[in-house]
C-alpha positions as CSV (number, residue, x, y, z in Angstrom):
1,X,140.7,108.3,120.2
2,X,137.0,107.6,120.3
3,X,135.2,107.9,117.0
4,X,132.9,110.9,116.8
5,X,129.2,109.9,116.8
6,X,127.2,110.7,113.6
7,X,124.1,112.8,113.5
8,X,120.6,111.8,112.2
9,X,117.6,113.5,110.5
10,X,114.2,111.8,111.1
11,X,111.4,112.5,108.7
12,X,107.8,112.1,110.1
13,X,105.1,112.3,107.4
14,X,101.6,112.8,108.7
15,X,98.1,113.0,107.2
16,X,95.2,113.0,109.7
17,X,97.3,111.4,112.5
18,X,96.0,113.5,115.5
19,X,95.6,110.3,117.5
20,X,99.0,108.9,116.6
21,X,101.5,111.7,116.2
22,X,102.3,112.2,119.8
23,X,103.1,108.6,120.3
24,X,105.3,108.5,117.3
25,X,107.4,111.4,118.5
26,X,107.7,109.9,122.0
27,X,108.9,106.6,120.4
28,X,111.5,108.4,118.3
29,X,112.8,110.4,121.2
30,X,112.9,107.3,123.4
31,X,114.8,105.4,120.8
32,X,117.3,108.2,120.3
33,X,117.9,108.4,124.1
34,X,118.2,104.6,124.6
35,X,120.5,103.9,121.6
36,X,122.7,106.8,122.3
37,X,124.4,106.3,118.9
38,X,124.0,109.9,117.6
39,X,125.7,113.2,118.5
40,X,122.7,115.3,117.4
41,X,119.4,114.9,115.7
42,X,116.6,116.8,114.0
43,X,112.9,115.7,113.5
44,X,111.1,117.0,110.4
45,X,107.3,116.6,110.9
46,X,105.3,117.0,107.6
47,X,101.7,117.9,108.1
48,X,100.3,116.9,104.7
49,X,97.4,119.3,104.7
50,X,95.5,117.3,107.3
51,X,91.9,118.0,107.9
52,X,92.0,117.2,111.6
53,X,94.2,118.8,114.4
54,X,97.4,117.1,113.3
55,X,98.9,120.5,112.3
56,X,98.2,122.2,115.5
57,X,99.5,119.2,117.5
58,X,102.7,119.2,115.5
59,X,103.2,123.0,116.1
60,X,102.7,122.4,119.8
61,X,105.4,119.7,119.8
62,X,107.8,122.0,117.9
63,X,107.3,124.7,120.5
64,X,108.5,122.4,123.2
65,X,111.2,120.6,121.3
66,X,114.0,122.7,119.8
67,X,115.1,119.9,117.5
68,X,111.6,119.6,115.9
69,X,110.6,121.5,112.7
70,X,107.1,121.4,111.2
71,X,106.5,121.7,107.5
72,X,102.8,122.4,106.5
73,X,102.0,121.5,103.0
74,X,99.4,123.8,101.4
75,X,97.8,120.8,99.7
76,X,98.0,117.1,100.1
77,X,101.2,116.0,98.4
78,X,101.4,112.3,99.3
79,X,103.8,110.2,101.4
80,X,106.6,110.1,98.9
81,X,106.7,113.8,98.4
82,X,107.1,114.4,102.2
83,X,110.0,111.9,102.3
84,X,111.8,113.3,99.2
85,X,111.4,116.9,100.4
86,X,112.7,115.9,103.8
87,X,115.8,114.3,102.2
88,X,116.5,117.7,100.5
89,X,116.1,119.5,103.8
90,X,117.9,117.0,106.0
91,X,121.2,118.3,107.4
92,X,122.5,115.3,109.3
93,X,124.8,112.3,108.5
94,X,122.0,109.7,108.4
95,X,118.3,110.0,107.3
96,X,115.5,107.8,108.6
97,X,111.8,108.0,108.0
98,X,109.2,107.1,110.8
99,X,105.5,107.4,109.7
100,X,103.3,109.5,112.0
101,X,100.8,106.6,112.3
102,X,102.6,105.2,115.4
103,X,102.9,101.7,113.8
104,X,106.6,101.5,114.5
105,X,107.1,101.1,118.3
106,X,110.1,102.3,120.2
107,X,111.9,98.9,120.3
108,X,111.7,98.6,116.5
109,X,113.1,102.1,116.0
110,X,115.9,101.2,118.4
111,X,116.8,98.1,116.5
112,X,117.2,100.1,113.2
113,X,119.1,103.0,114.8
114,X,121.4,100.6,116.6
115,X,122.7,99.2,113.3
116,X,124.0,102.6,112.1
117,X,127.4,102.0,110.7
118,X,126.9,98.4,109.9
119,X,126.3,99.2,106.2
120,X,125.4,102.1,103.9
121,X,121.7,101.2,104.1
122,X,119.8,99.5,107.0
123,X,116.7,97.8,105.7
124,X,114.1,96.7,108.3
125,X,111.4,94.1,107.5
126,X,108.3,93.2,109.5
127,X,109.0,90.3,111.8
128,X,105.3,90.0,112.9
129,X,103.3,90.4,109.6
130,X,100.3,88.8,111.3
131,X,99.3,92.2,112.8
132,X,98.4,93.4,109.3
133,X,95.4,92.2,107.3
134,X,95.8,89.1,105.2
135,X,95.1,91.0,101.9
136,X,97.8,93.5,102.7
137,X,100.3,90.7,103.4
138,X,99.6,89.0,100.1
139,X,100.0,92.2,98.1
140,X,103.2,93.0,100.0
141,X,104.7,89.7,99.3
142,X,103.8,89.9,95.6
143,X,105.3,93.4,95.4
144,X,108.6,92.2,97.0
145,X,108.8,89.2,94.7
146,X,108.2,91.3,91.6
147,X,110.8,93.9,92.5
148,X,113.4,91.3,93.3
149,X,112.7,89.4,90.0
150,X,112.8,92.6,87.9
151,X,116.1,93.9,89.3
152,X,118.0,90.7,90.4
153,X,117.9,91.5,94.1
154,X,117.1,89.5,97.2
155,X,115.7,92.0,99.6
156,X,113.1,90.9,102.2
157,X,111.0,94.1,102.4
158,X,111.1,97.4,100.5
159,X,108.7,99.7,102.4
160,X,110.2,99.9,105.8
161,X,111.7,102.7,107.9
162,X,115.2,102.5,106.3
163,X,118.2,104.2,107.7
164,X,120.5,105.6,105.0
165,X,123.7,107.5,104.8
166,X,122.7,111.0,103.8
167,X,125.6,111.6,101.4
168,X,124.5,108.6,99.3
169,X,120.7,109.2,99.5
170,X,121.1,112.8,98.4
171,X,122.7,111.6,95.1
172,X,119.7,109.3,94.3
173,X,117.3,110.6,91.6
174,X,114.1,111.0,93.5
175,X,111.6,110.5,90.7
176,X,108.5,109.2,92.4
177,X,106.3,110.6,95.2
178,X,104.0,107.6,95.4
179,X,104.1,104.6,97.8
180,X,106.8,102.9,95.7
181,X,109.3,105.7,96.6
182,X,111.4,103.7,99.0
183,X,111.5,100.6,96.7
184,X,112.8,102.9,93.9
185,X,115.4,104.4,96.2
186,X,116.6,101.0,97.5
187,X,116.9,99.6,94.0
188,X,118.9,102.5,92.8
189,X,121.2,102.4,95.8
190,X,121.8,98.7,95.8
191,X,122.3,98.5,92.0
192,X,124.9,101.3,92.4
193,X,126.8,99.0,94.7
194,X,125.7,100.3,98.2
195,X,126.1,97.8,101.1
196,X,123.1,96.9,103.1
197,X,122.0,95.1,106.2
198,X,118.6,93.8,107.1
199,X,116.9,93.7,110.5
200,X,113.6,92.2,111.6
201,X,111.4,94.5,113.6
202,X,108.0,94.1,115.2
203,X,105.4,96.7,114.4
204,X,102.2,97.6,116.2
205,X,98.6,97.7,115.0
206,X,97.4,101.2,114.2
207,X,95.7,102.7,117.3
208,X,93.8,105.3,115.2
209,X,92.8,105.9,111.6
210,X,93.5,103.6,108.7
211,X,96.1,103.1,106.0
212,X,96.0,105.1,102.8
213,X,98.3,102.8,100.9
214,X,95.6,101.1,98.8
215,X,93.7,104.2,97.5
216,X,93.3,103.9,93.7
217,X,95.6,106.9,93.0
218,X,98.3,105.3,95.1
219,X,98.1,101.9,93.3
220,X,98.3,103.8,89.9
221,X,101.4,105.7,91.1
222,X,103.1,102.5,92.2
223,X,102.6,100.9,88.7
224,X,104.0,104.1,87.0
225,X,106.9,104.2,89.4
226,X,107.9,100.6,88.7
227,X,107.7,101.1,85.0
228,X,109.9,104.2,85.2
229,X,112.4,102.5,87.5
230,X,112.7,99.5,85.1
231,X,113.3,101.8,82.1
232,X,116.0,103.7,84.0
233,X,117.8,100.9,85.7
234,X,117.6,98.1,83.2
235,X,117.6,100.0,79.9
236,X,118.3,103.8,79.8
237,X,121.0,104.0,82.5
238,X,122.1,100.4,82.6
239,X,125.8,101.2,82.8
240,X,125.2,103.3,85.9
241,X,123.3,100.5,87.7
242,X,125.6,97.5,87.2
243,X,127.0,97.3,90.7
244,X,126.7,94.3,93.0
245,X,125.1,95.1,96.3
246,X,126.9,93.6,99.2
247,X,125.0,92.4,102.2
248,X,126.8,93.2,105.4
249,X,127.1,90.5,108.1
250,X,125.1,91.1,111.3
251,X,128.4,91.7,113.1
252,X,129.6,94.3,110.6
253,X,132.1,96.9,111.8
254,X,130.8,100.2,113.0
C-alpha cells in the first residue's frame, strides 16, 4: 500500500514587497507542483502593515487561489511575529516559511520540499553566498559560529527557509519575534533530540526593495533573544535540552 502523502503549510511574511510578492507565490506554487510530495497545502500571506500596495496585491492573489489566506497586521509586528503566528494557525503536517522578498527561487524551494521525510527538520543553507553583500556575509558567519559555540552544535546556517514537522514545531516555546527567531527554534529542537538534514540552495538577489535585517531594533532584538535562549537552554531548563541531535544522511528514508 502506498504511503499517504503529507500536507504542508507555507508562511509568507511581507513588508513592502509589492514588487516581489507575486514572484514569491509563483515560485512556491511551481515548487509544490514540481515536487509533487504533498497531498494538500495552504499558503498564509502576512501583510505586516505595509505602506505600499502589498496588502491589495495579497488580497488579489487570495481571491484567485483557494488555498491562500491573507492576514493583515494592524501594525508592523516584525518578521518573527509573522512566523510564530503562522505556526499557531498552520493546520498541515509540515510548516515552511518562504519570505515574500522573492530571494528564494523555485529550484531552491524544490530542493527543500523534496527532502520532506528525510528528518524532523530540513535546514537549508546558502550555497552561493556571494550574491549577498560582503558585510552581511561576515555578520552571518559570525552569528553561526557564535550559536554553534554557545550550544555545542554544528549547523551550517540558522536563518534559512526550514521545513519542520508541525507536531514538533508547535511544541517549541516561541519566545522571540525578532530576526533570531529561527535560530532559537532550531536550537531548541535540536537540543531536544530532533533529527535534521541540511541542503545547500542557491538564492537570488532581491529584485526590489532592501533587507530590513540590520535595522537597529532588529540587532537589539537578536542580542536579547540569544541571551534568553542561553539562559533557558543552558541553565534554567538544562535537563529538558540535553538531547543529542542526529544528522540524517542524504539518503535518509522517507
